N, C-alpha and C positions, 0 to 999 in steps of 0.2 A: 789060849787067848793072848793076843799081843797086848803088852802093857806099856804105859807111859808113867814116868815118875813126874808127879806134879808137885811143885814147891811154890808157895806164896810167902813173900816176905814183905814186911812193912818197914817204913822208916823208923818206927818206934821199937823195932826189934821183935815184933810178934811174927811167928812163923806157923805154917800149917802145911803138912805134906801127906801124900797118899800115893799108892799105886792105883792107877785108873785105866779104863779102856777107852774113854773118850772125854773130851773137854770142849765146852762151848763158851766162847768169850765175847764180851761186848767190845768189838774193835772200833777204833775211831772212824773207820770207813764202812762199818756194818758188822754183822755177826760173823764170827769165825768158828768153824768146826775143826777140831784137831783129833786125828786118829793116830795110831801107831805108824811109824815110818813116814811121818809127814816131812815134807821138805823143810830145810832150815829156814827160819824166818825171824825177823825182829820187827815188832810193830807196836804202835801206840794203842792204848786201851782207853775207852770211855768209862765213866762211872756207870755202874749198872749191876745186873745180876749175871753171874757166871754159874755154870753147872758142870758137874762131872759125874761119870758113871764109875762106881767103885768095882773092885774085883768081885764083891758079893752081889753085884747087880743093883745096888741102891743108888739113887740119884741124890747128890749133895748139892745144895744151892748156897752160894756165898755172895753177899753184896760187897762189891769192890769199888774203890776209888779209881780215879784216873791213874794210869801207870804205863808200864812197858812190859811186853811179853817177849821172851826169847824161847824159840823152839829149835831144838837140835838133838839128834841122836836119841830119840824117844824120851827126852826130858823137856818139860815145859816149866819155865821159871817166870813168875810174875813179880815185878817190883812195884809196890804200891804204897800210897800214903796210909791207907786204912783198909780193913776188911771186917766183915761180920758174918760168921757162919749162921745160916738161917735154919739148917737142920743138919743132924750128924748121922 
């Protein structure tokens, strides 16, 4: 299975990271789906619910604030004001 390193970081210093197989983000221009080997991208995020699929096959949902997503080399980094993990 191809993997993506997902890192969420808030301005308050909170971080959350996992190895995942897929990420869905609430982009400013619509929903974004990210899989392994995605083209490099920098985009604005809207407040909303993001989800990711873990290596164990579980879906994790995280409520995020507006922010920025950077996608490159199988790494997705989200810079946010706040986040709240809804399930682990």
